[in-house]
N, C-alpha and C positions, 0 to 999 in steps of 0.2 A: 028730963034734961041731963041729969047726971049720967044716965045710961048712955045717951048719945055722946056725951063728952068722953066717956070711957072707950067706946069703939073708935072714936076719932084719934084719941091719944095712942091707942094700940096700933092703928094703921100708920100714924106718924112715926112711931117708934120702929116699926118694921121697915119702913122706907128709909129712914135715916141709918138703920143698921145695914141696909143693902148697899148704900153708897154715900160717901161724905158729900154734903152739899145738896142732896136730894130731899125734897119735902113736899107735902101735900096740904091743900087747904080747900075750902069751899068757894066756888064762884058760880053764881047764878044757878045754884042747886046741883051743880055737877062737881066731880072730883077734878081738881086743878093741880097739875104736877109742875113743880118748878125746880130748876137745876141751877145752882150757883157754884162755880168753880173759879179759883183764882186765875187760872191761865186761859179762861175762855169767857166770852160774853154770856150774860145770863140768858137762859132759855126756858120757855114754859109752853105747856100745851094742856088743853082741856080734854079730859077723857070722857068717853060716852057712858059714864056710870053716875047714877044719882047719888047725892051726898046723904046716904042713909046707911044704917047699920048692916042691912042685908046685902049691900053691894061691896062690903069690905073685902071679902075673900076674892071676888072676881077682879076688883080694882087692883089689889096687891099682885095677883097673878099677872095682870096686864103690865103693871109697872116693872115687874121682874123681867118679863119678856122684852120690854122696851130697853131696859138696862143692858140686857145681853146683846141685843142687836146693835146698840150704840157702842158698846165696849169691844165686841168681837168682830163686827163687820163694818164699823166705821160710819154708820148712819148718824146724821144729826138727830136731835131729839124729835123734831117734827117728822122727819122721814121714818125714824124707828116706830113712832106712834102709828103712822099710816100703814107700815108693813105689818105691825102687830094686829092692826084692825082689818087686815086682808085687802088693803088698797095698794095700788102702785104709787111709790113715792115720786115726787118731783126731784130728780137727782141733781138738777142744775140750779136748785133754789139758792139764790143769793151767793153764787160763786163768781168770783172775779176772773172769768176766763180770759178776757182781753188783757187784763193786767198780768195774769200768769204767763200769757204768750210773750209779752214784752220782756218780762224778767227771764224767761227761758232763753230768749234771744241773747240777752246780755250774758247769760251763763255760757252759752255755746260759743260766743265770740270772744269772751275774755277770760274764761277759766277752763281748767281741765285740758283736754286735748282740743285746743281752740280751732275752730273752723274759720275759713275766709268768708267775708261778707258775700262774695259771689256764690259760694256754696250754700249759704243760708237762703239767698234769694232763689236759687235754682232748685234746691232739693228739699228744703224744709218749709219755706213760706207757702208754696202752693197748697200743700195738703193741710197745713196747720190753719191757714186762713179759712179754708172750707170747713174744717172741724169746729173752729170757734163760732163760725156763722151758724152752724147747725145747733151747737150747744146753747146759743143765745136766741134761738128761734122760738116760735110759738109751739112747735112740735119737735122737741129735741129727742135724740136717741136716748134710750133708757138704760143701756149697758155699754161698757167699753167695747165689747165685740161688735155691737151694732154700729157704734160710732166709727170704728175702724173700717168695717165693711162699706158703709155709706161714703166714707171719705176717699176711699181708694178705688171705687167701682169704675171710675172713668178710665183707668189704666188696664191694659190687657192682663188677664190672669196669667200668673207664672212669669211675667216679664220682670226684668231687672228694675225698671222704674217703679213698678207696683211693690216690689220687695223693699226698695229703699223708702218709699212713702210710708209703708206700714211700719217699718222699724223706726222711722223718725217720729211718727205720731205716737208710737208706744213710748219712746223716750220722753216726749212731752207729757204724757199722762203720768209716767213715773215721777217726773219732776213735780207735777202738780200734787201728787199724793205725798211725796217725801218732803217738799219744801213750801208748798202753798196751802197746806192744811185742807186740801180737797179730800173729801171722805175716801177711805180706802176701797170703797166699792168701785172706784174709778181706776183701780190698779189694772193695767192691761193684761191680757192673757200672756203666759210665758211662751206659748207655742203659737206662732203666727202663720203656720203652714196653711191652715184652712182659709185664712183671710187672703193670703197671697195667691193661693190656688195653683193650678197647673194649666198649661195650654191644652186645649181639647185634643182628644186622641185622634180626631180626624184632621187636625192641623198638620200640614207638611211644610217643611222649610223650603223656601224658594231658592232654587238653584238655576243658574243660567245654563243655557245649552252650550255644549262644547263647540269650540271653533273647528270648522272643517280644515283640511290641509290647504285647500285653495284660499280660504279666508286668511289663514296665517301667512301664506305667500303674498297675498294682496296687501296685507298689513305691513309686511316687511318692505315691499316695493314702494309703499306710500310714504315711507320715512324720508326725511331730507338726506341729501347726499354729502353732508358735511361730517365732521368728526363725531359730533354728538349723535347724528342720525345713524352713523355706522356702528357706534357703541350700542345703541338701542337695538339695531338689527342683530348684532352678535348675541345680545342677551336673549332676544326672542328666539333665535335659532337654537341656543342652548336649552332653553325651556322646552321647546317643541321636540328637539331631537333626543334629549336625555331624560325628559320628564321631570326636570328639576322644579323645586319651588323657588319663588323669587328670593327668599331669604338665603337659599343655598348658594346663590350667585356670589354672595359676599365671602364665601369660604373656599372659592375655587382658587387654584394656583397653578402655575405652569412649571412642570418639572422636566428636566432634560435627561434623556437616557444616555449614559456615558458610552454605551456600545455603538450608538448610532450617531 
């Protein structure tokens, strides 16, 4: 009995030296790890080690790995325990994604470089609504990159809209990590080029066929014979004869040659 108490006290001392507020005890014959910190709710997890002296070394090694995952990569205690055990963590566990979305909306509308409600509705809400629905579904994405890819897949690769949606979703994820206490594993990639993509090499920009001379003449003759029609006719003649762009018509002026 005394020998058992000695190994237990030794493990307890090692764990407490590793991190303030961390402790172990026996529960149903297994090693039970508990974390109490003043700025966070209490967390606990049962580890797959029997509460016997021969498990002490393996248990402490596992606890040390869990601590490293939680401190350096932002996992919750349960997530870190799953990763340390070789399992995929449930990254959306007990995260208030809908609440975070509402608070992000208020941040964008009322603070910093505030955006207009219409901008929120048109450019932010479509992609963020889809993202939150995925995060709260039965089969959520497991990484930020996965979430971004799935949320913007409906828009054409390389398009301006897809670029905006990717960047706005990345803004939301940064807000969640920095202000909502969402684990830092949800920090979005700094480079979104792969997510945004490029238009396929076979894609060609659509260009209209050039008007023939006869089509231009017919267009001019189809205009009304009033002052406005004559001004449009003059503009079309200048464009066709001199090869001007429409904007260049605004910079034309009439100059008089003094000799003539």
